[in-house]
RODO-2510 file (C-alpha; in nm, 4 decimals, decimal comma):
residues 431
     n   res          X          Y          Z
     1     m    -2,1599     3,9941    -2,3925
     2     s    -2,5395     3,9804    -2,3983
     3     k    -2,7368     3,7459    -2,1746
     4     q    -2,8392     3,5340    -2,4731
     5     d    -2,4795     3,5110    -2,5976
     6     y    -2,3741     3,4115    -2,2499
     7     m    -2,6348     3,1350    -2,2347
     8     n    -2,5243     2,9986    -2,5715
     9     t    -2,1574     3,0093    -2,4733
    10     s    -2,1685     2,8861    -2,1147
    11     v    -2,3610     2,5708    -2,2023
    12     q    -2,0550     2,4549    -2,3946
    13     e    -1,8002     2,5672    -2,1349
    14     p    -1,6168     2,3012    -1,9304
    15     p    -1,6945     2,2940    -1,5573
    16     l    -1,5060     2,4929    -1,2997
    17     d    -1,3227     2,2009    -1,1394
    18     y    -1,2238     2,2014    -0,7702
    19     s    -1,2358     1,8231    -0,7241
    20     f    -0,9776     1,6326    -0,5167
    21     r    -0,8495     1,9502    -0,3478
    22     s    -0,9026     1,8510     0,0194
    23     i    -1,1339     2,1529     0,0541
    24     h    -1,3179     2,1560     0,3869
    25     v    -1,4831     2,5016     0,3797
    26     i    -1,6443     2,6737     0,0815
    27     q    -1,4443     2,9918     0,1411
    28     d    -1,1290     2,8034     0,0365
    29     l    -1,2518     2,8116    -0,3249
    30     i    -1,1569     3,1790    -0,3492
    31     s    -0,7885     3,1080    -0,2830
    32     e    -0,7755     2,7639    -0,4469
    33     e    -0,6775     2,7256    -0,8127
    34     p    -0,9235     2,5138    -1,0142
    35     r    -0,8025     2,2175    -1,2133
    36     t    -0,7335     2,2741    -1,5814
    37     g    -0,8491     2,0226    -1,8389
    38     l    -0,7882     1,9816    -2,2091
    39     r    -0,9960     2,2945    -2,2724
    40     p    -0,9686     2,5555    -1,9945
    41     p    -1,2861     2,7520    -1,9140
    42     r    -1,3180     3,1058    -2,0489
    43     h    -1,3573     3,4139    -1,8327
    44     s    -1,5342     3,7472    -1,8612
    45     k    -1,3588     4,0847    -1,8590
    46     s    -1,4028     4,0929    -1,4822
    47     g    -1,2095     3,7656    -1,4508
    48     k    -1,5082     3,5500    -1,3563
    49     s    -1,5825     3,2166    -1,5185
    50     l    -1,8520     3,1923    -1,7862
    51     t    -1,9364     2,8299    -1,7098
    52     q    -2,2673     2,6984    -1,5755
    53     s    -2,1084     2,3886    -1,4188
    54     l    -1,9248     2,3438    -1,0890
    55     r    -1,7324     2,0367    -0,9776
    56     l    -1,6685     2,0074    -0,6007
    57     n    -1,6550     1,6295    -0,5684
    58     n    -1,4070     1,4299    -0,3563
    59     n    -1,3382     1,6947    -0,0953
    60     v    -1,4183     1,7120     0,2772
    61     l    -1,7038     1,9637     0,2803
    62     n    -1,9527     1,9232     0,5648
    63     d    -2,1637     2,2330     0,4959
    64     l    -2,2233     2,4953     0,2251
    65     r    -2,1943     2,8071     0,4383
    66     d    -2,1323     3,1244     0,2278
    67     f    -2,1930     2,9257    -0,0921
    68     n    -2,3830     3,2120    -0,2581
    69     h    -2,1149     3,4681    -0,1761
    70     v    -1,8304     3,2490    -0,2994
    71     i    -2,0102     3,1435    -0,6208
    72     s    -2,0834     3,5094    -0,6973
    73     h    -1,7118     3,5731    -0,6668
    74     l    -1,6262     3,2905    -0,9097
    75     l    -1,9024     3,2974    -1,1728
    76     e    -2,0136     3,5814    -1,3984
    77     h    -2,3776     3,4662    -1,3787
    78     p    -2,4205     3,2432    -1,0724
    79     e    -2,7987     3,2491    -1,1113
    80     n    -2,7593     3,0345    -1,4252
    81     l    -2,5682     2,7577    -1,2486
    82     a    -2,7113     2,4363    -1,3962
    83     w    -2,4772     2,1525    -1,2961
    84     i    -2,3223     2,0914    -0,9501
    85     d    -2,1198     1,7886    -0,8423
    86     l    -2,0961     1,7592    -0,4621
    87     s    -2,0392     1,3838    -0,4524
    88     f    -1,8000     1,2176    -0,2076
    89     n    -1,7958     1,4875     0,0584
    90     d    -1,9152     1,4843     0,4212
    91     l    -2,2533     1,6557     0,3799
    92     t    -2,5144     1,5294     0,6258
    93     s    -2,8061     1,7322     0,4911
    94     i    -2,9182     1,9120     0,1769
    95     d    -2,8499     2,2807     0,2304
    96     p    -3,1489     2,5028     0,1389
    97     i    -2,9065     2,7292    -0,0481
    98     l    -2,9179     2,4794    -0,3353
    99     t    -3,2882     2,5513    -0,3835
   100     t    -3,2098     2,9132    -0,4797
   101     f    -3,0518     2,8051    -0,8097
   102     f    -3,3666     2,7729    -1,0191
   103     n    -3,1775     2,6747    -1,3345
   104     l    -3,0190     2,3757    -1,1620
   105     s    -3,0817     2,0648    -1,3728
   106     v    -2,8122     1,8208    -1,2541
   107     l    -2,7119     1,7671    -0,8903
   108     y    -2,4761     1,4936    -0,7736
   109     l    -2,4913     1,4174    -0,3998
   110     h    -2,3863     1,0517    -0,3936
   111     g    -2,1211     0,9331    -0,1499
   112     n    -2,2093     1,1783     0,1302
   113     g    -2,3621     1,1301     0,4749
   114     i    -2,7221     1,2415     0,4129
   115     q    -2,9307     1,0554     0,6701
   116     r    -3,2950     1,1615     0,6355
   117     l    -3,5065     1,0865     0,3301
   118     g    -3,7131     1,3968     0,3986
   119     e    -3,4127     1,6143     0,3106
   120     v    -3,4799     1,5447    -0,0554
   121     n    -3,8184     1,7165    -0,0390
   122     k    -3,6393     2,0521    -0,0229
   123     l    -3,5466     2,0120    -0,3893
   124     a    -3,9067     1,9819    -0,5071
   125     i    -3,9241     2,3558    -0,5826
   126     l    -3,6497     2,3351    -0,8469
   127     p    -3,8406     2,3434    -1,1779
   128     r    -3,5559     2,2253    -1,4028
   129     l    -3,4024     1,9513    -1,1899
   130     r    -3,3908     1,6343    -1,4002
   131     s    -3,0957     1,4366    -1,2600
   132     l    -3,0243     1,3721    -0,8916
   133     t    -2,7863     1,1092    -0,7478
   134     l    -2,8084     0,9944    -0,3856
   135     h    -2,6582     0,6452    -0,3761
   136     g    -2,3907     0,5850    -0,1145
   137     n    -2,5736     0,7922     0,1508
   138     p    -2,7194     0,6546     0,4767
   139     i    -3,0693     0,7253     0,3412
   140     e    -3,0311     0,4090     0,1325
   141     e    -3,1135     0,2206     0,4524
   142     e    -3,4405     0,4086     0,5074
   143     k    -3,7709     0,2470     0,4274
   144     g    -3,9116     0,3861     0,1063
   145     y    -3,5792     0,4387    -0,0692
   146     s    -3,5374     0,2619    -0,4009
   147     t    -3,3242     0,3013    -0,7105
   148     p    -3,2948     0,4366    -0,9689
   149     w    -3,3866     0,7783    -0,8286
   150     t    -3,5894     0,9783    -1,0802
   151     p    -3,7001     1,3331    -0,9966
   152     p    -4,0424     1,4370    -1,1193
   153     s    -4,0561     1,6088    -1,4574
   154     c    -4,0843     1,9827    -1,4842
   155     s    -4,4482     1,9598    -1,5838
   156     m    -4,5314     1,7515    -1,2773
   157     l    -4,3636     2,0052    -1,0534
   158     r    -4,5532     2,2943    -1,2079
   159     s    -4,8887     2,1195    -1,1906
   160     s    -4,8365     2,0005    -0,8357
   161     p    -4,6061     2,2353    -0,6399
   162     s    -4,6542     2,0423    -0,3181
   163     r    -4,5382     1,7156    -0,4729
   164     s    -4,2229     1,5923    -0,3015
   165     l    -3,9225     1,4279    -0,4630
   166     q    -3,9582     1,0636    -0,3749
   167     p    -3,7602     0,7697    -0,5115
   168     r    -3,9331     0,5390    -0,7521
   169     n    -3,8504     0,2607    -0,9925
   170     q    -3,9012     0,3520    -1,3540
   171     a    -3,8463     0,1179    -1,6453
   172     g    -3,7368     0,2659    -1,9756
   173     t    -3,4682     0,2708    -2,2370
   174     m    -3,2298     0,5427    -2,3389
   175     s    -3,2949     0,6743    -2,6876
   176     p    -3,0125     0,6562    -2,9452
   177     a    -3,0088     1,0350    -2,9666
   178     i    -2,9383     1,0664    -2,5930
   179     a    -2,6750     0,7944    -2,6122
   180     l    -2,4994     0,9782    -2,8947
   181     a    -2,5159     1,3005    -2,6973
   182     f    -2,3039     1,1354    -2,4264
   183     l    -2,0438     1,0106    -2,6753
   184     p    -1,8302     1,3296    -2,6705
   185     l    -1,8276     1,3154    -2,2910
   186     v    -1,7092     0,9539    -2,2930
   187     v    -1,4365     1,0332    -2,5467
   188     t    -1,3254     1,3339    -2,3418
   189     l    -1,3032     1,1237    -2,0253
   190     l    -1,1046     0,8541    -2,2047
   191     v    -0,8571     1,1121    -2,3346
   192     r    -0,8315     1,3058    -2,0100
   193     y    -0,7891     0,9994    -1,7890
   194     r    -0,5980     0,7797    -2,0344
   195     h    -0,3069     0,7447    -1,7928
   196     h    -0,5424     0,6274    -1,5189
   197     f    -0,6918     0,3672    -1,7535
   198     r    -0,3421     0,2411    -1,8382
   199     l    -0,2655     0,2191    -1,4678
   200     l    -0,5897     0,0296    -1,4076
   201     v    -0,5056    -0,2214    -1,6809
   202     r    -0,1530    -0,2809    -1,5499
   203     t    -0,2308    -0,2943    -1,1776
   204     v    -0,5612    -0,4818    -1,1863
   205     l    -0,6335    -0,6653    -1,5092
   206     l    -0,2867    -0,7819    -1,6165
   207     r    -0,1720    -0,8418    -1,2596
   208     s    -0,4747    -1,0575    -1,1773
   209     l    -0,4235    -1,2574    -1,4958
   210     r    -0,0567    -1,3215    -1,4170
   211     d    -0,1384    -1,4113    -1,0571
   212     c    -0,3787    -1,6778    -1,1797
   213     l    -0,1428    -1,8157    -1,4441
   214     s     0,1688    -1,8273    -1,2266
   215     g     0,0197    -1,8991    -0,8833
   216     l     0,2548    -1,6304    -0,7470
   217     r     0,1960    -1,2751    -0,6355
   218     i     0,3689    -0,9891    -0,8114
   219     e     0,6071    -0,9366    -0,5153
   220     e     0,7120    -1,3008    -0,5392
   221     r     0,7684    -1,2749    -0,9140
   222     a     0,9688    -0,9561    -0,8618
   223     f     1,1862    -1,1251    -0,5985
   224     s     1,2576    -1,4141    -0,8353
   225     y     1,3725    -1,1592    -1,0913
   226     v     1,5958    -0,9910    -0,8307
   227     l     1,7555    -1,3243    -0,7384
   228     t     1,8669    -1,3807    -1,0950
   229     h     1,9620    -1,0234    -1,1904
   230     a     2,0789    -0,8324    -0,8797
   231     l     2,4006    -0,8435    -0,6809
   232     p     2,3529    -0,9797    -0,3258
   233     g     2,4728    -0,7422    -0,0571
   234     d     2,4323    -0,4365    -0,2826
   235     p     2,1069    -0,2551    -0,1863
   236     g     2,1583     0,0077    -0,4586
   237     h     2,1751    -0,2546    -0,7319
   238     i     1,8745    -0,4379    -0,5880
   239     l     1,6717    -0,1154    -0,5955
   240     t     1,7772    -0,0486    -0,9560
   241     t     1,6760    -0,4038    -1,0485
   242     l     1,3308    -0,3543    -0,8948
   243     d     1,2900    -0,0283    -1,0878
   244     h     1,3827    -0,2066    -1,4110
   245     w     1,1378    -0,4878    -1,3356
   246     s     0,8570    -0,2391    -1,2710
   247     s     0,9249    -0,0385    -1,5884
   248     h     0,9875    -0,3238    -1,8313
   249     c     0,8085    -0,6285    -1,6864
   250     e     0,5223    -0,5665    -1,4433
   251     y     0,4232    -0,2467    -1,2681
   252     l     0,5147    -0,2969    -0,9026
   253     s     0,3253    -0,0026    -0,7424
   254     h     0,6371     0,0780    -0,5397
   255     m     0,7772     0,4145    -0,4298
   256     g     1,0089     0,4541    -0,7278
   257     p     1,3340     0,6488    -0,7746
   258     v     1,1923     1,0051    -0,7678
   259     k     1,0146     0,9684    -0,4351
   260     g     1,3047     0,7507    -0,3214
   261     q     1,5428     1,0440    -0,3550
   262     i     1,3158     1,2581    -0,1378
   263     l     1,2997     0,9844     0,1260
   264     m     1,6753     0,9248     0,1320
   265     r     1,7449     1,2976     0,1515
   266     m     1,5140     1,3279     0,4539
   267     v     1,6826     1,0355     0,6295
   268     e     2,0305     1,1742     0,5611
   269     e     1,9342     1,5256     0,6751
   270     k     1,7538     1,4204     0,9935
   271     a     1,9971     1,1371     1,0853
   272     p     1,7291     0,9653     1,2991
   273     a     1,8326     0,7216     1,5699
   274     c     1,5150     0,5204     1,5154
   275     v     1,2850     0,5042     1,2135
   276     l     0,9369     0,3504     1,2010
   277     e     0,7918     0,2422     0,8660
   278     l     0,4255     0,1444     0,8373
   279     g     0,3767    -0,0556     0,5176
   280     t     0,6814    -0,2605     0,4189
   281     y     0,5263    -0,4028     0,1026
   282     c     0,8054    -0,5585    -0,1064
   283     g     1,0818    -0,3875     0,0927
   284     y     1,1746    -0,1179    -0,1608
   285     s     1,1342     0,1834     0,0687
   286     t     1,2808    -0,0205     0,3543
   287     l     1,6073    -0,0567     0,1623
   288     l     1,6063     0,3149     0,0795
   289     i     1,5840     0,4031     0,4485
   290     a     1,8288     0,1373     0,5655
   291     r     2,1072     0,2386     0,3252
   292     a     2,0752     0,6041     0,4372
   293     l     2,0853     0,5311     0,8128
   294     t     2,3850     0,6302     1,0203
   295     p     2,5779     0,3479     1,1973
   296     g     2,3962     0,2313     1,5087
   297     s     2,0554     0,3546     1,3929
   298     r     1,7572     0,1243     1,3862
   299     l     1,4610     0,0697     1,1522
   300     l     1,1363    -0,1005     1,2502
   301     t     0,9090    -0,1799     0,9570
   302     v     0,5535    -0,3116     0,9886
   303     e     0,3738    -0,5204     0,7249
   304     r     0,0184    -0,6442     0,7667
   305     d     0,0228    -0,9259     0,5090
   306     p     0,2285    -1,2322     0,6172
   307     r     0,2904    -1,3531     0,2617
   308     t     0,4176    -1,0128     0,1503
   309     a     0,6274    -0,9895     0,4664
   310     v     0,8084    -1,3136     0,3768
   311     v     0,9190    -1,1628     0,0443
   312     a     1,0242    -0,8358     0,2076
   313     e     1,2250    -1,0208     0,4740
   314     k     1,4159    -1,2131     0,2056
   315     l     1,4875    -0,8966     0,0099
   316     i     1,6112    -0,7092     0,3176
   317     r     1,8481    -0,9917     0,4169
   318     l     1,9631    -1,0331     0,0556
   319     a     2,0661    -0,6664     0,0617
   320     g     2,2865    -0,7351     0,3655
   321     f     2,0878    -0,5810     0,6528
   322     d     2,0588    -0,7882     0,9711
   323     e     1,7870    -0,7792     1,2357
   324     r     1,9803    -0,5351     1,4543
   325     t     1,9518    -0,2735     1,1782
   326     v     1,6162    -0,3662     1,0223
   327     e     1,3478    -0,5487     1,2191
   328     l     1,0346    -0,6535     1,0329
   329     i     0,7140    -0,6842     1,2362
   330     v     0,4184    -0,8751     1,0929
   331     g     0,0788    -0,7398     1,1983
   332     s    -0,1653    -0,4551     1,1474
   333     s    -0,0406    -0,1096     1,2399
   334     e    -0,3431    -0,0609     1,4659
   335     e    -0,2338    -0,3574     1,6776
   336     v     0,1424    -0,3052     1,6577
   337     i     0,1678     0,0650     1,7489
   338     p     0,0358     0,0232     2,1086
   339     r     0,2951    -0,2560     2,1638
   340     l     0,5986    -0,0779     2,0209
   341     r     0,7225     0,0545     2,3542
   342     s     0,6715    -0,2589     2,5639
   343     q     0,7400    -0,5363     2,3143
   344     y     0,9871    -0,3792     2,0703
   345     q     1,1623    -0,1307     2,3003
   346     l     1,0783     0,1680     2,0817
   347     s     1,0453     0,4697     2,3073
   348     r     1,0488     0,7303     2,0292
   349     a     1,0443     0,7417     1,6503
   350     d     1,2496     1,0285     1,5128
   351     l     1,1225     0,9628     1,1608
   352     v     0,8039     0,7845     1,0534
   353     l     0,7140     0,6750     0,7014
   354     l     0,3456     0,6099     0,6308
   355     a     0,3363     0,3923     0,3194
   356     h     0,0501     0,1508     0,3803
   357     r    -0,3130     0,2423     0,3085
   358     p    -0,3824     0,6186     0,3006
   359     r    -0,7208     0,5726     0,4673
   360     y    -0,5367     0,4544     0,7819
   361     y    -0,2865     0,7424     0,7945
   362     l    -0,4919     0,9652     1,0244
   363     r    -0,5792     0,6790     1,2598
   364     d    -0,2171     0,5702     1,2927
   365     l    -0,0828     0,9242     1,3324
   366     q    -0,3230     0,9792     1,6212
   367     l    -0,2189     0,6439     1,7709
   368     l     0,1454     0,7515     1,7607
   369     e     0,0493     1,0752     1,9367
   370     a    -0,1621     0,8966     2,1960
   371     h     0,1236     0,6594     2,2879
   372     a     0,3792     0,9437     2,3023
   373     l     0,6000     0,7883     2,0340
   374     l     0,6623     1,1160     1,8509
   375     p     0,9217     1,3451     2,0119
   376     a     0,9189     1,7176     1,9392
   377     g     1,0899     1,7732     1,6058
   378     a     1,0041     1,4267     1,4724
   379     t     0,9442     1,4002     1,0972
   380     v     0,6449     1,2156     0,9525
   381     l     0,6508     1,1356     0,5806
   382     a     0,3302     1,0172     0,4143
   383     d     0,3268     0,8729     0,0626
   384     h     0,0312     0,8773    -0,1808
   385     v    -0,1401     1,1751    -0,0178
   386     l    -0,2663     1,3010    -0,3562
   387     f    -0,3231     0,9711    -0,5387
   388     p    -0,5252     0,7883    -0,4256
   389     g    -0,5214     1,0632    -0,1637
   390     a    -0,5515     1,1180     0,2126
   391     p    -0,7646     1,4346     0,2483
   392     r    -0,8674     1,3825     0,6118
   393     f    -0,5073     1,3153     0,7124
   394     l    -0,3916     1,6369     0,5435
   395     q    -0,6791     1,8355     0,6897
   396     y    -0,5945     1,7162     1,0401
   397     a    -0,2226     1,7857     1,0002
   398     k    -0,2893     2,1393     0,8768
   399     s    -0,5591     2,2315     1,1271
   400     c    -0,4565     2,0682     1,4562
   401     g    -0,1705     2,3140     1,5151
   402     r     0,0880     2,0494     1,6070
   403     y     0,2579     2,0101     1,2694
   404     r     0,4428     2,2172     1,0159
   405     c     0,3410     2,0802     0,6768
   406     r     0,5131     2,0676     0,3410
   407     l     0,4062     1,8820     0,0283
   408     h     0,6595     1,7396    -0,2170
   409     h     0,4823     1,7122    -0,5544
   410     t     0,5761     1,4117    -0,7681
   411     g     0,4191     1,1704    -1,0147
   412     l     0,3650     0,7969    -0,9959
   413     p     0,6586     0,5785    -1,1109
   414     d     0,6220     0,5128    -1,4859
   415     f     0,3088     0,7353    -1,4850
   416     p     0,4441     1,0892    -1,4293
   417     a     0,1241     1,2436    -1,5675
   418     i    -0,0662     1,1071    -1,2636
   419     k     0,0147     1,3608    -0,9958
   420     d     0,0987     1,2419    -0,6467
   421     g     0,2976     1,3717    -0,3543
   422     i     0,4752     1,3032    -0,0264
   423     a     0,3620     1,5035     0,2754
   424     q     0,6353     1,6067     0,5176
   425     l     0,5138     1,6871     0,8691
   426     t     0,7336     1,8210     1,1463
   427     y     0,5898     1,7532     1,4901
   428     a     0,5984     2,0536     1,7248
   429     g     0,4918     1,8599     2,0326
   430     p     0,1644     1,7833     2,2108
   431     g     0,1113     2,1382     2,3398
***
């Protein structure tokens, strides 16, 4: 393929997509499989991608070491790279390596940790750069920063090489031609993420509307449904009723039957004497654990929200579990974990389920370690590690050397096309 043919082809190629992969070093791109969209990118005879676009957003990158070497391994013509998305990483500076891609026209750096406004001046030598995003960085707090950020035009850069990229307000309107040019992109995004839009409508828009109309939360409406349709004292029938409610009435955002089978299998295999659950929510996963416990075992479940905890408590007692088997603790996990040994007589947790907010998983895992609540061989299960995701938690578990990690791939209940997973960690001990 000639250089001109390549230029004509690669402009239309979809990006090489490594987003949401929990990548923390650039070298991992060589072994990582890129995401595939509706139209997979084409490759040359040597196996390298023909695209000019690279998507690395929503990872945990803190530097771009070996970027040139890795990109040369992935792209047939890395010198023609024109579009890079590095948003939502942990970059604290703009690596000079980016200034070596003279065809770069679009660069997304929003949602990072870039602290100095002067970092942006490095990009002034890029003659084709026309779109740069920096919102969500600490530099927003610096004097002189304003939005929208508009890089100088190519002609300005050529006429004044020393001119730096500085933020400035610029009024203007988008021409109809440019708006129409973005229409295929919008349609593609709507098609590709149609399941996510459906989820958004069901979990945010419809739920908020029903909350306002009924004056009840979704957990309270679900419990009312259980009272009239489920058999008291039968946890299996109560769980089936909640699944039916979520599928046919209102999406409950619960664990669901597929993940539930994984959880119950783990509890039955490990036969833990004591289980700790962080994030009771409506009590669905609590019932799954409780019905799989061996006689004499104990489950402590922690729920931050008092109103949600009231519903969960009713559901647990309706299923027939007393406080000797299932004890519900109301409070934030950050406050409860240090008091587990002294106030709740929990000396060790043989199995832990993290099912609250993924952004707190790493904090709470380290709290459990610090208070010596994890014995060697303990199992830690973490839900929603892929959607919405817990990249720092997974990175820590894989790199600290104290855990053996396995990922059970699943989908969301009623939305199997949205990929999620449960992480299974086996604690080797503090050494």
